[in-house]
All heavy atoms as a GROMACS GRO file, in nm:
protein
  605
    1MET      N    1  -1.011   2.054   1.540
    1MET     CA    2  -1.030   1.973   1.420
    1MET      C    3  -1.045   1.825   1.456
    1MET      O    4  -1.100   1.750   1.381
    1MET     CB    5  -0.913   1.996   1.326
    1MET     CG    6  -0.911   1.906   1.205
    1MET     SD    7  -0.986   1.965   1.056
    1MET     CE    8  -0.859   2.043   0.971
    2GLN      N    9  -1.000   1.784   1.573
    2GLN     CA   10  -1.003   1.642   1.609
    2GLN      C   11  -1.146   1.586   1.607
    2GLN      O   12  -1.166   1.474   1.562
    2GLN     CB   13  -0.940   1.624   1.746
    2GLN     CG   14  -0.905   1.482   1.776
    2GLN     CD   15  -0.830   1.470   1.907
    2GLN    OE1   16  -0.869   1.528   2.007
    2GLN    NE2   17  -0.723   1.395   1.906
    3PHE      N   18  -1.243   1.661   1.653
    3PHE     CA   19  -1.381   1.613   1.652
    3PHE      C   20  -1.424   1.577   1.511
    3PHE      O   21  -1.478   1.469   1.488
    3PHE     CB   22  -1.477   1.717   1.711
    3PHE     CG   23  -1.621   1.677   1.695
    3PHE    CD1   24  -1.679   1.587   1.782
    3PHE    CD2   25  -1.697   1.727   1.590
    3PHE    CE1   26  -1.812   1.547   1.766
    3PHE    CE2   27  -1.830   1.688   1.573
    3PHE     CZ   28  -1.886   1.599   1.661
    4SER      N   29  -1.402   1.666   1.415
    4SER     CA   30  -1.447   1.637   1.278
    4SER      C   31  -1.369   1.520   1.217
    4SER      O   32  -1.425   1.442   1.141
    4SER     CB   33  -1.437   1.762   1.190
    4SER     OG   34  -1.305   1.809   1.183
    5ASP      N   35  -1.243   1.506   1.252
    5ASP     CA   36  -1.165   1.392   1.203
    5ASP      C   37  -1.223   1.260   1.255
    5ASP      O   38  -1.245   1.166   1.179
    5ASP     CB   39  -1.018   1.402   1.246
    5ASP     CG   40  -0.946   1.518   1.181
    5ASP    OD1   41  -0.991   1.567   1.076
    5ASP    OD2   42  -0.843   1.560   1.236
    6PHE      N   43  -1.249   1.254   1.386
    6PHE     CA   44  -1.302   1.132   1.446
    6PHE      C   45  -1.444   1.103   1.396
    6PHE      O   46  -1.480   0.988   1.370
    6PHE     CB   47  -1.299   1.139   1.598
    6PHE     CG   48  -1.160   1.137   1.657
    6PHE    CD1   49  -1.140   1.164   1.790
    6PHE    CD2   50  -1.049   1.108   1.579
    6PHE    CE1   51  -1.013   1.160   1.846
    6PHE    CE2   52  -0.921   1.106   1.634
    6PHE     CZ   53  -0.904   1.132   1.768
    7TRP      N   54  -1.525   1.207   1.385
    7TRP     CA   55  -1.661   1.190   1.332
    7TRP      C   56  -1.654   1.131   1.191
    7TRP      O   57  -1.728   1.038   1.158
    7TRP     CB   58  -1.735   1.324   1.329
    7TRP     CG   59  -1.869   1.315   1.264
    7TRP    CD1   60  -1.898   1.320   1.130
    7TRP    CD2   61  -1.995   1.297   1.329
    7TRP    NE1   62  -2.032   1.307   1.109
    7TRP    CE2   63  -2.094   1.293   1.229
    7TRP    CE3   64  -2.031   1.285   1.462
    7TRP    CZ2   65  -2.228   1.277   1.260
    7TRP    CZ3   66  -2.166   1.269   1.491
    7TRP    CH2   67  -2.262   1.265   1.391
    8THR      N   68  -1.566   1.182   1.108
    8THR     CA   69  -1.554   1.137   0.970
    8THR      C   70  -1.509   0.992   0.962
    8THR      O   71  -1.558   0.916   0.878
    8THR     CB   72  -1.457   1.229   0.893
    8THR    OG1   73  -1.505   1.363   0.903
    8THR    CG2   74  -1.447   1.191   0.747
    9ILE      N   75  -1.419   0.951   1.050
    9ILE     CA   76  -1.374   0.811   1.052
    9ILE      C   77  -1.491   0.720   1.092
    9ILE      O   78  -1.516   0.617   1.028
    9ILE     CB   79  -1.254   0.794   1.148
    9ILE    CG1   80  -1.132   0.866   1.091
    9ILE    CG2   81  -1.225   0.646   1.171
    9ILE    CD1   82  -1.018   0.883   1.190
   10LYS      N   83  -1.565   0.758   1.195
   10LYS     CA   84  -1.681   0.677   1.236
   10LYS      C   85  -1.787   0.675   1.127
   10LYS      O   86  -1.848   0.571   1.101
   10LYS     CB   87  -1.739   0.730   1.367
   10LYS     CG   88  -1.658   0.692   1.488
   10LYS     CD   89  -1.731   0.726   1.615
   10LYS     CE   90  -1.666   0.661   1.735
   10LYS     NZ   91  -1.750   0.664   1.853
   11GLU      N   92  -1.809   0.788   1.063
   11GLU     CA   93  -1.908   0.795   0.956
   11GLU      C   94  -1.868   0.704   0.839
   11GLU      O   95  -1.952   0.636   0.781
   11GLU     CB   96  -1.922   0.939   0.908
   11GLU     CG   97  -2.034   0.959   0.809
   11GLU     CD   98  -2.049   1.103   0.768
   11GLU    OE1   99  -1.955   1.183   0.784
   11GLU    OE2  100  -2.157   1.135   0.716
   12ALA      N  101  -1.740   0.698   0.806
   12ALA     CA  102  -1.693   0.609   0.699
   12ALA      C  103  -1.724   0.463   0.733
   12ALA      O  104  -1.766   0.386   0.646
   12ALA     CB  105  -1.543   0.628   0.678
   13LEU      N  106  -1.707   0.426   0.858
   13LEU     CA  107  -1.735   0.288   0.900
   13LEU      C  108  -1.884   0.254   0.889
   13LEU      O  109  -1.919   0.149   0.834
   13LEU     CB  110  -1.688   0.265   1.043
   13LEU     CG  111  -1.538   0.244   1.059
   13LEU    CD1  112  -1.496   0.265   1.203
   13LEU    CD2  113  -1.501   0.104   1.011
   14ILE      N  114  -1.970   0.340   0.939
   14ILE     CA  115  -2.112   0.305   0.935
   14ILE      C  116  -2.168   0.314   0.794
   14ILE      O  117  -2.258   0.238   0.759
   14ILE     CB  118  -2.196   0.388   1.035
   14ILE    CG1  119  -2.189   0.535   1.007
   14ILE    CG2  120  -2.155   0.358   1.177
   14ILE    CD1  121  -2.280   0.618   1.097
   15LYS      N  122  -2.112   0.400   0.710
   15LYS     CA  123  -2.155   0.403   0.571
   15LYS      C  124  -2.108   0.277   0.498
   15LYS      O  125  -2.179   0.225   0.413
   15LYS     CB  126  -2.104   0.528   0.501
   15LYS     CG  127  -2.181   0.652   0.540
   15LYS     CD  128  -2.131   0.774   0.465
   15LYS     CE  129  -2.218   0.894   0.494
   15LYS     NZ  130  -2.172   1.012   0.420
   16ALA      N  131  -1.988   0.230   0.532
   16ALA     CA  132  -1.938   0.106   0.470
   16ALA      C  133  -2.027  -0.012   0.504
   16ALA      O  134  -2.044  -0.103   0.424
   16ALA     CB  135  -1.794   0.080   0.514
   17LEU      N  136  -2.085  -0.009   0.623
   17LEU     CA  137  -2.180  -0.115   0.662
   17LEU      C  138  -2.313  -0.100   0.590
   17LEU      O  139  -2.393  -0.192   0.587
   17LEU     CB  140  -2.206  -0.109   0.813
   17LEU     CG  141  -2.109  -0.180   0.903
   17LEU    CD1  142  -2.147  -0.157   1.048
   17LEU    CD2  143  -2.103  -0.328   0.873
   18GLY      N  144  -2.340   0.019   0.536
   18GLY     CA  145  -2.465   0.043   0.467
   18GLY      C  146  -2.578   0.082   0.561
   18GLY      O  147  -2.695   0.075   0.525
   19LEU      N  148  -2.544   0.126   0.681
   19LEU     CA  149  -2.646   0.159   0.780
   19LEU      C  150  -2.674   0.308   0.790
   19LEU      O  151  -2.764   0.349   0.862
   19LEU     CB  152  -2.604   0.107   0.918
   19LEU     CG  153  -2.590  -0.043   0.929
   19LEU    CD1  154  -2.540  -0.080   1.068
   19LEU    CD2  155  -2.720  -0.112   0.900
   20GLY      N  156  -2.596   0.389   0.722
   20GLY     CA  157  -2.614   0.532   0.737
   20GLY      C  158  -2.593   0.569   0.883
   20GLY      O  159  -2.514   0.508   0.953
   21LEU      N  160  -2.665   0.667   0.930
   21LEU     CA  161  -2.650   0.707   1.070
   21LEU      C  162  -2.743   0.631   1.163
   21LEU      O  163  -2.764   0.671   1.277
   21LEU     CB  164  -2.670   0.857   1.083
   21LEU     CG  165  -2.563   0.941   1.012
   21LEU    CD1  166  -2.598   1.089   1.018
   21LEU    CD2  167  -2.427   0.917   1.071
   22ALA      N  168  -2.797   0.518   1.117
   22ALA     CA  169  -2.885   0.436   1.202
   22ALA      C  170  -2.806   0.366   1.312
   22ALA      O  171  -2.861   0.332   1.416
   22ALA     CB  172  -2.959   0.333   1.117
   23LEU      N  173  -2.676   0.344   1.291
   23LEU     CA  174  -2.592   0.281   1.393
   23LEU      C  175  -2.542   0.390   1.488
   23LEU      O  176  -2.486   0.490   1.445
   23LEU     CB  177  -2.473   0.211   1.328
   23LEU     CG  178  -2.375   0.144   1.423
   23LEU    CD1  179  -2.442   0.034   1.505
   23LEU    CD2  180  -2.258   0.087   1.345
   24ASP      N  181  -2.566   0.371   1.614
   24ASP     CA  182  -2.524   0.466   1.717
   24ASP      C  183  -2.372   0.472   1.724
   24ASP      O  184  -2.307   0.373   1.758
   24ASP     CB  185  -2.584   0.424   1.850
   24ASP     CG  186  -2.552   0.517   1.964
   24ASP    OD1  187  -2.485   0.621   1.943
   24ASP    OD2  188  -2.596   0.487   2.076
   25MET      N  189  -2.316   0.588   1.695
   25MET     CA  190  -2.170   0.605   1.694
   25MET      C  191  -2.106   0.584   1.831
   25MET      O  192  -1.987   0.558   1.840
   25MET     CB  193  -2.132   0.742   1.640
   25MET     CG  194  -2.148   0.758   1.494
   25MET     SD  195  -2.077   0.918   1.446
   25MET     CE  196  -2.108   0.916   1.272
   26SER      N  197  -2.184   0.593   1.936
   26SER     CA  198  -2.128   0.574   2.070
   26SER      C  199  -2.107   0.426   2.103
   26SER      O  200  -2.049   0.394   2.206
   26SER     CB  201  -2.217   0.639   2.176
   26SER     OG  202  -2.340   0.570   2.186
   27ARG      N  203  -2.151   0.337   2.014
   27ARG     CA  204  -2.138   0.193   2.039
   27ARG      C  205  -2.002   0.137   2.001
   27ARG      O  206  -1.974   0.020   2.023
   27ARG     CB  207  -2.248   0.117   1.965
   27ARG     CG  208  -2.386   0.148   2.020
   27ARG     CD  209  -2.493   0.064   1.960
   27ARG     NE  210  -2.466  -0.076   1.989
   27ARG     CZ  211  -2.515  -0.176   1.916
   27ARG    NH1  212  -2.592  -0.151   1.813
   27ARG    NH2  213  -2.487  -0.300   1.948
   28PHE      N  214  -1.915   0.220   1.942
   28PHE     CA  215  -1.781   0.172   1.907
   28PHE      C  216  -1.682   0.287   1.914
   28PHE      O  217  -1.718   0.404   1.908
   28PHE     CB  218  -1.780   0.107   1.768
   28PHE     CG  219  -1.815   0.199   1.654
   28PHE    CD1  220  -1.717   0.264   1.583
   28PHE    CD2  221  -1.948   0.219   1.617
   28PHE    CE1  222  -1.748   0.348   1.478
   28PHE    CE2  223  -1.980   0.302   1.512
   28PHE     CZ  224  -1.880   0.367   1.442
   29GLU      N  225  -1.555   0.251   1.932
   29GLU     CA  226  -1.447   0.348   1.945
   29GLU      C  227  -1.354   0.342   1.824
   29GLU      O  228  -1.331   0.234   1.768
   29GLU     CB  229  -1.364   0.320   2.071
   29GLU     CG  230  -1.440   0.339   2.201
   29GLU     CD  231  -1.469   0.486   2.229
   29GLU    OE1  232  -1.388   0.573   2.189
   29GLU    OE2  233  -1.574   0.512   2.288
   30ILE      N  234  -1.299   0.454   1.790
   30ILE     CA  235  -1.195   0.460   1.687
   30ILE      C  236  -1.071   0.391   1.743
   30ILE      O  237  -1.042   0.405   1.864
   30ILE     CB  238  -1.164   0.607   1.652
   30ILE    CG1  239  -1.286   0.669   1.584
   30ILE    CG2  240  -1.041   0.619   1.564
   30ILE    CD1  241  -1.277   0.818   1.568
   31PRO      N  242  -0.998   0.316   1.661
   31PRO     CA  243  -0.878   0.248   1.712
   31PRO      C  244  -0.783   0.346   1.784
   31PRO      O  245  -0.764   0.460   1.741
   31PRO     CB  246  -0.813   0.191   1.587
   31PRO     CG  247  -0.927   0.173   1.491
   31PRO     CD  248  -1.020   0.287   1.519
   32LEU      N  249  -0.725   0.298   1.891
   32LEU     CA  250  -0.635   0.380   1.973
   32LEU      C  251  -0.523   0.442   1.890
   32LEU      O  252  -0.488   0.559   1.909
   32LEU     CB  253  -0.578   0.295   2.087
   32LEU     CG  254  -0.493   0.368   2.190
   32LEU    CD1  255  -0.573   0.477   2.260
   32LEU    CD2  256  -0.438   0.270   2.291
   33ALA      N  257  -0.467   0.366   1.798
   33ALA     CA  258  -0.357   0.418   1.716
   33ALA      C  259  -0.400   0.543   1.638
   33ALA      O  260  -0.324   0.639   1.628
   33ALA     CB  261  -0.308   0.311   1.619
   34MET      N  262  -0.523   0.543   1.588
   34MET     CA  263  -0.572   0.659   1.513
   34MET      C  264  -0.601   0.776   1.607
   34MET      O  265  -0.583   0.892   1.568
   34MET     CB  266  -0.694   0.624   1.430
   34MET     CG  267  -0.661   0.526   1.318
   34MET     SD  268  -0.798   0.497   1.207
   34MET     CE  269  -0.765   0.626   1.086
   35ARG      N  270  -0.642   0.748   1.726
   35ARG     CA  271  -0.665   0.857   1.823
   35ARG      C  272  -0.533   0.922   1.862
   35ARG      O  273  -0.530   1.035   1.910
   35ARG     CB  274  -0.736   0.804   1.948
   35ARG     CG  275  -0.881   0.769   1.918
   35ARG     CD  276  -0.954   0.728   2.041
   35ARG     NE  277  -0.895   0.603   2.089
   35ARG     CZ  278  -0.952   0.521   2.176
   35ARG    NH1  279  -1.067   0.553   2.230
   35ARG    NH2  280  -0.894   0.410   2.212
   36HIS      N  281  -0.424   0.850   1.840
   36HIS     CA  282  -0.291   0.904   1.871
   36HIS      C  283  -0.216   0.950   1.747
   36HIS      O  284  -0.094   0.966   1.752
   36HIS     CB  285  -0.210   0.801   1.948
   36HIS     CG  286  -0.258   0.780   2.088
   36HIS    ND1  287  -0.232   0.868   2.189
   36HIS    CD2  288  -0.337   0.684   2.141
   36HIS    CE1  289  -0.289   0.827   2.300
   36HIS    NE2  290  -0.355   0.715   2.273
   37GLY      N  291  -0.288   0.969   1.635
   37GLY     CA  292  -0.226   1.030   1.518
   37GLY      C  293  -0.195   0.941   1.400
   37GLY      O  294  -0.157   0.992   1.294
   38GLU      N  295  -0.206   0.809   1.415
   38GLU     CA  296  -0.182   0.722   1.300
   38GLU      C  297  -0.290   0.748   1.195
   38GLU      O  298  -0.403   0.778   1.227
   38GLU     CB  299  -0.184   0.575   1.341
   38GLU     CG  300  -0.071   0.535   1.432
   38GLU     CD  301   0.064   0.539   1.363
   38GLU    OE1  302   0.073   0.504   1.244
   38GLU    OE2  303   0.160   0.579   1.429
   39THR      N  304  -0.255   0.734   1.068
   39THR     CA  305  -0.353   0.760   0.962
   39THR      C  306  -0.419   0.633   0.910
   39THR      O  307  -0.517   0.642   0.837
   39THR     CB  308  -0.288   0.835   0.844
   39THR    OG1  309  -0.178   0.759   0.795
   39THR    CG2  310  -0.240   0.973   0.888
   40THR      N  311  -0.368   0.518   0.945
   40THR     CA  312  -0.431   0.392   0.904
   40THR      C  313  -0.438   0.298   1.024
   40THR      O  314  -0.358   0.306   1.117
   40THR     CB  315  -0.353   0.321   0.790
   40THR    OG1  316  -0.222   0.290   0.836
   40THR    CG2  317  -0.346   0.407   0.666
   41SER      N  318  -0.536   0.208   1.018
   41SER     CA  319  -0.552   0.111   1.126
   41SER      C  320  -0.649   0.002   1.081
   41SER      O  321  -0.723   0.020   0.984
   41SER     CB  322  -0.606   0.179   1.251
   41SER     OG  323  -0.606   0.089   1.360
   42LEU      N  324  -0.649  -0.107   1.153
   42LEU     CA  325  -0.749  -0.212   1.134
   42LEU      C  326  -0.855  -0.195   1.242
   42LEU      O  327  -0.827  -0.144   1.351
   42LEU     CB  328  -0.686  -0.350   1.142
   42LEU     CG  329  -0.584  -0.381   1.034
   42LEU    CD1  330  -0.529  -0.522   1.053
   42LEU    CD2  331  -0.642  -0.366   0.895
   43PHE      N  332  -0.976  -0.240   1.211
   43PHE     CA  333  -1.089  -0.218   1.301
   43PHE      C  334  -1.183  -0.336   1.294
   43PHE      O  335  -1.198  -0.400   1.190
   43PHE     CB  336  -1.164  -0.091   1.259
   43PHE     CG  337  -1.288  -0.066   1.338
   43PHE    CD1  338  -1.282  -0.007   1.462
   43PHE    CD2  339  -1.411  -0.105   1.289
   43PHE    CE1  340  -1.397   0.014   1.537
   43PHE    CE2  341  -1.527  -0.084   1.362
   43PHE     CZ  342  -1.520  -0.024   1.486
   44GLN      N  343  -1.248  -0.367   1.408
   44GLN     CA  344  -1.354  -0.466   1.415
   44GLN      C  345  -1.467  -0.408   1.498
   44GLN      O  346  -1.442  -0.356   1.607
   44GLN     CB  347  -1.304  -0.595   1.479
   44GLN     CG  348  -1.203  -0.668   1.394
   44GLN     CD  349  -1.138  -0.780   1.470
   44GLN    OE1  350  -1.058  -0.757   1.560
   44GLN    NE2  351  -1.172  -0.902   1.434
   45PHE      N  352  -1.590  -0.416   1.448
   45PHE     CA  353  -1.704  -0.375   1.528
   45PHE      C  354  -1.721  -0.476   1.641
   45PHE      O  355  -1.709  -0.597   1.617
   45PHE     CB  356  -1.833  -0.373   1.444
   45PHE     CG  357  -1.843  -0.256   1.352
   45PHE    CD1  358  -1.810  -0.267   1.219
   45PHE    CD2  359  -1.888  -0.133   1.400
   45PHE    CE1  360  -1.820  -0.158   1.133
   45PHE    CE2  361  -1.898  -0.023   1.316
   45PHE     CZ  362  -1.864  -0.036   1.183
   46PRO      N  363  -1.751  -0.431   1.761
   46PRO     CA  364  -1.770  -0.525   1.874
   46PRO      C  365  -1.876  -0.630   1.846
   46PRO      O  366  -1.861  -0.745   1.885
   46PRO     CB  367  -1.812  -0.434   1.990
   46PRO     CG  368  -1.764  -0.299   1.953
   46PRO     CD  369  -1.766  -0.292   1.803
   47GLN      N  370  -1.982  -0.592   1.776
   47GLN     CA  371  -2.090  -0.686   1.747
   47GLN      C  372  -2.063  -0.773   1.623
   47GLN      O  373  -2.142  -0.860   1.591
   47GLN     CB  374  -2.224  -0.612   1.734
   47GLN     CG  375  -2.232  -0.514   1.621
   47GLN     CD  376  -2.182  -0.375   1.653
   47GLN    OE1  377  -2.091  -0.356   1.731
   47GLN    NE2  378  -2.242  -0.275   1.592
   48MET      N  379  -1.950  -0.751   1.554
   48MET     CA  380  -1.912  -0.829   1.436
   48MET      C  381  -1.763  -0.862   1.443
   48MET      O  382  -1.684  -0.818   1.360
   48MET     CB  383  -1.941  -0.748   1.308
   48MET     CG  384  -2.085  -0.714   1.288
   48MET     SD  385  -2.113  -0.596   1.151
   48MET     CE  386  -2.010  -0.657   1.021
   49PRO      N  387  -1.719  -0.939   1.542
   49PRO     CA  388  -1.575  -0.958   1.564
   49PRO      C  389  -1.503  -1.038   1.455
   49PRO      O  390  -1.380  -1.036   1.452
   49PRO     CB  391  -1.570  -1.030   1.698
   49PRO     CG  392  -1.702  -1.098   1.711
   49PRO     CD  393  -1.800  -1.009   1.640
   50THR      N  394  -1.575  -1.103   1.366
   50THR     CA  395  -1.508  -1.181   1.263
   50THR      C  396  -1.483  -1.101   1.135
   50THR      O  397  -1.415  -1.149   1.045
   50THR     CB  398  -1.590  -1.306   1.227
   50THR    OG1  399  -1.718  -1.265   1.178
   50THR    CG2  400  -1.606  -1.397   1.347
   51VAL      N  401  -1.535  -0.979   1.128
   51VAL     CA  402  -1.517  -0.896   1.009
   51VAL      C  403  -1.419  -0.784   1.043
   51VAL      O  404  -1.436  -0.713   1.141
   51VAL     CB  405  -1.652  -0.834   0.963
   51VAL    CG1  406  -1.631  -0.749   0.840
   51VAL    CG2  407  -1.754  -0.942   0.938
   52ARG      N  408  -1.314  -0.772   0.960
   52ARG     CA  409  -1.214  -0.668   0.983
   52ARG      C  410  -1.222  -0.563   0.874
   52ARG      O  411  -1.255  -0.593   0.759
   52ARG     CB  412  -1.074  -0.729   0.987
   52ARG     CG  413  -1.057  -0.815   1.109
   52ARG     CD  414  -0.924  -0.882   1.126
   52ARG     NE  415  -0.822  -0.849   1.031
   52ARG     CZ  416  -0.692  -0.844   1.059
   52ARG    NH1  417  -0.650  -0.869   1.180
   52ARG    NH2  418  -0.604  -0.817   0.966
   53TRP      N  419  -1.190  -0.441   0.912
   53TRP     CA  420  -1.194  -0.326   0.823
   53TRP      C  421  -1.059  -0.255   0.825
   53TRP      O  422  -0.994  -0.247   0.928
   53TRP     CB  423  -1.301  -0.227   0.871
   53TRP     CG  424  -1.437  -0.287   0.874
   53TRP    CD1  425  -1.492  -0.363   0.973
   53TRP    CD2  426  -1.536  -0.279   0.773
   53TRP    NE1  427  -1.618  -0.401   0.939
   53TRP    CE2  428  -1.648  -0.350   0.815
   53TRP    CE3  429  -1.541  -0.217   0.648
   53TRP    CZ2  430  -1.763  -0.363   0.740
   53TRP    CZ3  431  -1.655  -0.228   0.572
   53TRP    CH2  432  -1.765  -0.301   0.618
   54ARG      N  433  -1.022  -0.203   0.711
   54ARG     CA  434  -0.904  -0.116   0.703
   54ARG      C  435  -0.956   0.026   0.701
   54ARG      O  436  -1.040   0.062   0.618
   54ARG     CB  437  -0.822  -0.144   0.578
   54ARG     CG  438  -0.705  -0.049   0.561
   54ARG     CD  439  -0.629  -0.077   0.433
   54ARG     NE  440  -0.542   0.031   0.398
   54ARG     CZ  441  -0.423   0.055   0.453
   54ARG    NH1  442  -0.380  -0.025   0.547
   54ARG    NH2  443  -0.350   0.157   0.416
   55LEU      N  444  -0.907   0.108   0.792
   55LEU     CA  445  -0.944   0.249   0.801
   55LEU      C  446  -0.827   0.334   0.754
   55LEU      O  447  -0.711   0.304   0.785
   55LEU     CB  448  -0.973   0.288   0.945
   55LEU     CG  449  -1.098   0.232   1.008
   55LEU    CD1  450  -1.102   0.269   1.155
   55LEU    CD2  451  -1.218   0.287   0.938
   56GLU      N  452  -0.860   0.440   0.682
   56GLU     CA  453  -0.757   0.535   0.642
   56GLU      C  454  -0.812   0.676   0.655
   56GLU      O  455  -0.918   0.707   0.603
   56GLU     CB  456  -0.711   0.509   0.499
   56GLU     CG  457  -0.592   0.591   0.462
   56GLU     CD  458  -0.523   0.544   0.336
   56GLU    OE1  459  -0.555   0.434   0.288
   56GLU    OE2  460  -0.438   0.618   0.287
   57ASP      N  461  -0.738   0.758   0.727
   57ASP     CA  462  -0.771   0.899   0.742
   57ASP      C  463  -0.705   0.973   0.626
   57ASP      O  464  -0.584   0.978   0.617
   57ASP     CB  465  -0.720   0.951   0.877
   57ASP     CG  466  -0.752   1.096   0.901
   57ASP    OD1  467  -0.807   1.163   0.812
   57ASP    OD2  468  -0.722   1.144   1.011
   58LEU      N  469  -0.785   1.029   0.537
   58LEU     CA  470  -0.734   1.096   0.418
   58LEU      C  471  -0.731   1.248   0.432
   58LEU      O  472  -0.693   1.318   0.339
   58LEU     CB  473  -0.822   1.060   0.297
   58LEU     CG  474  -0.837   0.911   0.268
   58LEU    CD1  475  -0.944   0.888   0.163
   58LEU    CD2  476  -0.705   0.851   0.226
   59GLY      N  477  -0.774   1.298   0.545
   59GLY     CA  478  -0.786   1.442   0.565
   59GLY      C  479  -0.652   1.512   0.584
   59GLY      O  480  -0.547   1.450   0.596
   60ASN      N  481  -0.661   1.644   0.586
   60ASN     CA  482  -0.545   1.727   0.617
   60ASN      C  483  -0.593   1.846   0.699
   60ASN      O  484  -0.705   1.844   0.750
   60ASN     CB  485  -0.471   1.768   0.490
   60ASN     CG  486  -0.555   1.855   0.397
   60ASN    OD1  487  -0.644   1.928   0.439
   60ASN    ND2  488  -0.526   1.848   0.268
   61GLU      N  489  -0.514   1.950   0.710
   61GLU     CA  490  -0.553   2.064   0.793
   61GLU      C  491  -0.670   2.143   0.735
   61GLU      O  492  -0.730   2.226   0.804
   61GLU     CB  493  -0.434   2.156   0.821
   61GLU     CG  494  -0.377   2.224   0.699
   61GLU     CD  495  -0.274   2.140   0.623
   61GLU    OE1  496  -0.244   2.027   0.662
   61GLU    OE2  497  -0.226   2.190   0.521
   62HIS      N  498  -0.707   2.117   0.610
   62HIS     CA  499  -0.815   2.191   0.544
   62HIS      C  500  -0.948   2.116   0.538
   62HIS      O  501  -1.051   2.178   0.520
   62HIS     CB  502  -0.774   2.232   0.402
   62HIS     CG  503  -0.650   2.315   0.398
   62HIS    ND1  504  -0.645   2.444   0.446
   62HIS    CD2  505  -0.525   2.286   0.355
   62HIS    CE1  506  -0.522   2.492   0.431
   62HIS    NE2  507  -0.448   2.398   0.376
   63PHE      N  508  -0.944   1.985   0.545
   63PHE     CA  509  -1.068   1.907   0.536
   63PHE      C  510  -1.052   1.773   0.605
   63PHE      O  511  -0.942   1.724   0.627
   63PHE     CB  512  -1.110   1.886   0.390
   63PHE     CG  513  -1.014   1.801   0.309
   63PHE    CD1  514  -1.028   1.664   0.304
   63PHE    CD2  515  -0.910   1.859   0.239
   63PHE    CE1  516  -0.941   1.585   0.230
   63PHE    CE2  517  -0.822   1.781   0.165
   63PHE     CZ  518  -0.837   1.644   0.161
   64ALA      N  519  -1.167   1.714   0.640
   64ALA     CA  520  -1.170   1.580   0.701
   64ALA      C  521  -1.222   1.482   0.596
   64ALA      O  522  -1.321   1.510   0.529
   64ALA     CB  523  -1.261   1.580   0.823
   65ALA      N  524  -1.154   1.370   0.583
   65ALA     CA  525  -1.196   1.265   0.490
   65ALA      C  526  -1.141   1.133   0.541
   65ALA      O  527  -1.031   1.126   0.595
   65ALA     CB  528  -1.145   1.293   0.349
   66ALA      N  529  -1.221   1.027   0.524
   66ALA     CA  530  -1.177   0.894   0.567
   66ALA      C  531  -1.244   0.789   0.480
   66ALA      O  532  -1.349   0.814   0.420
   66ALA     CB  533  -1.212   0.871   0.714
   67ILE      N  534  -1.181   0.673   0.476
   67ILE     CA  535  -1.238   0.561   0.401
   67ILE      C  536  -1.227   0.435   0.487
   67ILE      O  537  -1.132   0.419   0.563
   67ILE     CB  538  -1.166   0.543   0.265
   67ILE    CG1  539  -1.239   0.443   0.178
   67ILE    CG2  540  -1.021   0.506   0.284
   67ILE    CD1  541  -1.196   0.443   0.034
   68ALA      N  542  -1.327   0.349   0.472
   68ALA     CA  543  -1.328   0.219   0.540
   68ALA      C  544  -1.354   0.111   0.436
   68ALA      O  545  -1.450   0.121   0.360
   68ALA     CB  546  -1.436   0.216   0.647
   69CYS      N  547  -1.269   0.012   0.432
   69CYS     CA  548  -1.283  -0.099   0.338
   69CYS      C  549  -1.284  -0.231   0.414
   69CYS      O  550  -1.195  -0.257   0.495
   69CYS     CB  551  -1.167  -0.102   0.240
   69CYS     SG  552  -1.160   0.036   0.129
   70GLU      N  553  -1.385  -0.312   0.387
   70GLU     CA  554  -1.390  -0.444   0.448
   70GLU      C  555  -1.279  -0.529   0.389
   70GLU      O  556  -1.260  -0.532   0.268
   70GLU     CB  557  -1.527  -0.509   0.422
   70GLU     CG  558  -1.543  -0.641   0.492
   70GLU     CD  559  -1.681  -0.700   0.473
   70GLU    OE1  560  -1.770  -0.634   0.419
   70GLU    OE2  561  -1.700  -0.817   0.513
   71LEU      N  562  -1.207  -0.599   0.475
   71LEU     CA  563  -1.098  -0.684   0.430
   71LEU      C  564  -1.151  -0.821   0.389
   71LEU      O  565  -1.242  -0.875   0.452
   71LEU     CB  566  -0.993  -0.700   0.539
   71LEU     CG  567  -0.918  -0.572   0.576
   71LEU    CD1  568  -0.828  -0.598   0.696
   71LEU    CD2  569  -0.838  -0.520   0.459
   72ASP      N  570  -1.091  -0.875   0.288
   72ASP     CA  571  -1.122  -1.010   0.244
   72ASP      C  572  -1.079  -1.106   0.355
   72ASP      O  573  -0.965  -1.101   0.401
   72ASP     CB  574  -1.046  -1.039   0.116
   72ASP     CG  575  -1.074  -1.175   0.057
   72ASP    OD1  576  -1.140  -1.257   0.122
   72ASP    OD2  577  -1.026  -1.200  -0.054
   73PRO      N  578  -1.170  -1.195   0.399
   73PRO     CA  579  -1.133  -1.286   0.509
   73PRO      C  580  -1.009  -1.370   0.480
   73PRO      O  581  -0.934  -1.404   0.570
   73PRO     CB  582  -1.255  -1.377   0.524
   73PRO     CG  583  -1.365  -1.306   0.455
   73PRO     CD  584  -1.304  -1.215   0.355
   74VAL      N  585  -0.982  -1.398   0.354
   74VAL     CA  586  -0.866  -1.480   0.318
   74VAL      C  587  -0.736  -1.401   0.340
   74VAL      O  588  -0.636  -1.456   0.380
   74VAL     CB  589  -0.875  -1.525   0.170
   74VAL    CG1  590  -0.752  -1.601   0.127
   74VAL    CG2  591  -1.000  -1.609   0.152
   75SER      N  592  -0.740  -1.268   0.318
   75SER     CA  593  -0.617  -1.188   0.327
   75SER      C  594  -0.594  -1.132   0.466
   75SER      O  595  -0.500  -1.058   0.487
   75SER     CB  596  -0.620  -1.074   0.226
   75SER     OG  597  -0.724  -0.984   0.258
   76ASN      N  598  -0.682  -1.161   0.562
   76ASN     CA  599  -0.662  -1.111   0.697
   76ASN      C  600  -0.538  -1.172   0.752
   76ASN      O  601  -0.476  -1.141   0.840
   76ASN     CB  602  -0.782  -1.144   0.787
   76ASN     CG  603  -0.899  -1.054   0.757
   76ASN    OD1  604  -0.884  -0.943   0.711
   76ASN    ND2  605  -1.016  -1.104   0.785
   0.00000   0.00000   0.00000
């Protein structure tokens, strides 16, 4: 199930950017904390270091789901 969880997290990020699957998923990594089981984390694309995203893994043992929300620069 780990593959679908990680795919879903990456897909949430690129959809939040509005790029669909045009952005190569191999160009960025899921935060280490999420790879080790955390369900939330902050994220920055390497090519956009000033923009931060909040990631949340909403899935469970039956389905994969994730959301990515751009953080307000003031509240970072």
